[in-house]
C-alpha positions as CSV (number, residue, x, y, z in Angstrom):
1,M,-88.4,-75.5,-40.8
2,D,-84.9,-74.8,-39.5
3,R,-82.9,-71.8,-40.4
4,N,-80.5,-73.6,-42.8
5,A,-83.4,-75.0,-44.8
6,H,-85.0,-71.6,-45.0
7,Q,-81.8,-70.1,-46.3
8,I,-81.5,-72.8,-48.9
9,E,-85.2,-72.1,-50.0
10,Q,-84.4,-68.4,-50.3
11,A,-81.3,-69.2,-52.3
12,L,-83.4,-71.4,-54.6
13,L,-85.9,-68.7,-55.2
14,T,-83.2,-66.2,-56.0
15,N,-81.6,-68.7,-58.3
16,R,-84.9,-69.3,-60.1
17,R,-85.3,-65.5,-60.6
18,E,-81.8,-65.2,-61.9
19,Q,-82.4,-68.1,-64.3
20,N,-85.6,-66.5,-65.6
21,Q,-83.6,-63.2,-66.1
22,A,-80.8,-65.1,-67.9
23,K,-83.4,-66.9,-70.2
24,E,-85.0,-63.6,-71.0
25,E,-81.6,-62.1,-71.8
26,L,-80.8,-65.0,-74.0
27,E,-84.1,-64.6,-75.9
28,Q,-83.4,-60.9,-76.4
29,I,-80.0,-61.7,-77.8
30,R,-81.5,-64.3,-80.1
31,R,-84.1,-61.7,-81.3
32,E,-81.2,-59.3,-82.0
33,Q,-79.4,-62.0,-84.0
34,N,-82.6,-62.6,-86.1
35,E,-82.8,-58.8,-86.7
36,Q,-79.1,-58.9,-87.7
37,E,-79.7,-61.7,-90.1
38,W,-82.6,-59.7,-91.7
39,L,-80.3,-56.7,-92.0
40,E,-77.7,-58.8,-93.8
41,V,-80.4,-60.1,-96.2
42,D,-81.5,-56.6,-96.8
43,F,-77.9,-55.5,-97.4
44,K,-77.4,-58.2,-100.0
45,Q,-80.6,-57.2,-101.8
46,M,-79.6,-53.5,-101.7
47,Q,-76.1,-54.5,-103.1
48,Q,-77.8,-56.3,-106.0
49,E,-80.0,-53.4,-106.7
50,E,-77.0,-51.0,-106.7
51,Q,-75.1,-53.3,-109.0
52,A,-78.1,-53.3,-111.4
53,L,-78.2,-49.5,-111.3
54,M,-74.5,-49.2,-111.9
55,E,-74.9,-51.4,-115.0
56,L,-77.7,-49.2,-116.2
57,L,-75.6,-46.1,-115.7
58,R,-72.6,-47.7,-117.3
59,D,-74.6,-48.3,-120.4
60,G,-75.7,-44.7,-120.6
61,W,-72.4,-43.0,-119.8
62,Q,-70.1,-42.0,-122.5
63,G,-66.8,-40.1,-122.7
64,G,-63.7,-39.9,-120.5
65,T,-65.3,-37.7,-117.8
66,A,-68.3,-39.9,-117.4
67,T,-66.1,-43.0,-117.3
68,G,-63.9,-41.4,-114.6
69,F,-67.0,-40.6,-112.5
70,H,-68.2,-44.1,-113.0
71,Y,-65.0,-45.5,-111.6
72,Y,-65.2,-43.1,-108.7
73,L,-68.8,-44.2,-107.9
74,E,-67.8,-47.9,-108.0
75,D,-65.0,-47.2,-105.6
76,V,-67.3,-45.3,-103.2
77,Q,-69.8,-48.1,-103.5
78,E,-67.2,-50.8,-102.8
79,E,-65.9,-48.9,-99.8
80,E,-69.4,-48.5,-98.3
81,H,-70.0,-52.2,-98.8
82,R,-66.8,-53.1,-97.0
83,E,-67.8,-50.9,-94.1
84,W,-71.3,-52.4,-94.0
85,R,-69.9,-55.9,-94.1
86,K,-67.4,-55.1,-91.4
87,A,-70.1,-53.6,-89.2
88,I,-72.4,-56.6,-89.7
89,R,-69.6,-59.0,-88.8
90,E,-68.6,-57.1,-85.7
91,K,-72.2,-57.0,-84.6
92,E,-72.6,-60.7,-85.3
93,E,-69.4,-61.5,-83.3
94,T,-70.6,-59.3,-80.4
95,L,-74.0,-61.0,-80.3
96,N,-72.4,-64.5,-80.4
97,Q,-70.2,-63.5,-77.4
98,Q,-73.3,-62.3,-75.6
99,V,-75.0,-65.6,-76.3
100,D,-72.1,-67.5,-75.0
101,R,-72.0,-65.4,-71.8
102,A,-75.7,-65.8,-71.3
103,R,-75.6,-69.5,-71.8
104,N,-72.7,-69.9,-69.4
105,K,-74.5,-67.9,-66.8
106,L,-77.6,-70.0,-67.3
107,Y,-75.6,-73.2,-67.0
108,D,-73.9,-72.0,-63.8
109,L,-77.3,-71.1,-62.3
110,E,-78.7,-74.4,-63.2
111,D,-75.7,-76.2,-61.7
112,Q,-76.1,-74.0,-58.5
113,Q,-79.8,-74.9,-58.4
114,R,-79.1,-78.7,-58.6
115,K,-76.6,-78.3,-55.7
116,L,-79.1,-76.4,-53.6
117,Q,-81.9,-78.9,-54.3
118,K,-79.5,-81.7,-53.4
119,E,-78.6,-79.9,-50.2
120,I,-82.2,-79.3,-49.3
121,T,-83.2,-83.0,-49.9
122,S,-80.3,-84.3,-47.8
């Protein structure tokens, strides 16, 4: 085996290792996306439960002071929900960007592998 063919074989082995790493990275990101989706489902469930509790409290509260406190709690609750939604969307966007980068890396490695295999068979 001549030196050039040996170098190409080594490049192919390196490329395959990098492809496997890229695939593992992509799978890890997908797992994180699934976890993120579960967090969002949990968040929506928690939001519904909080709303039910607020309705229960609203029924039991009476008087001006209680009503003022009720509005304060609703404001706090809404602000927390906005922050959660924002954090969820930011994490989702970050994960989508990571998926895109991992896929592009994988496509580049596959393209490089095809070129190397073509070169070795020539």
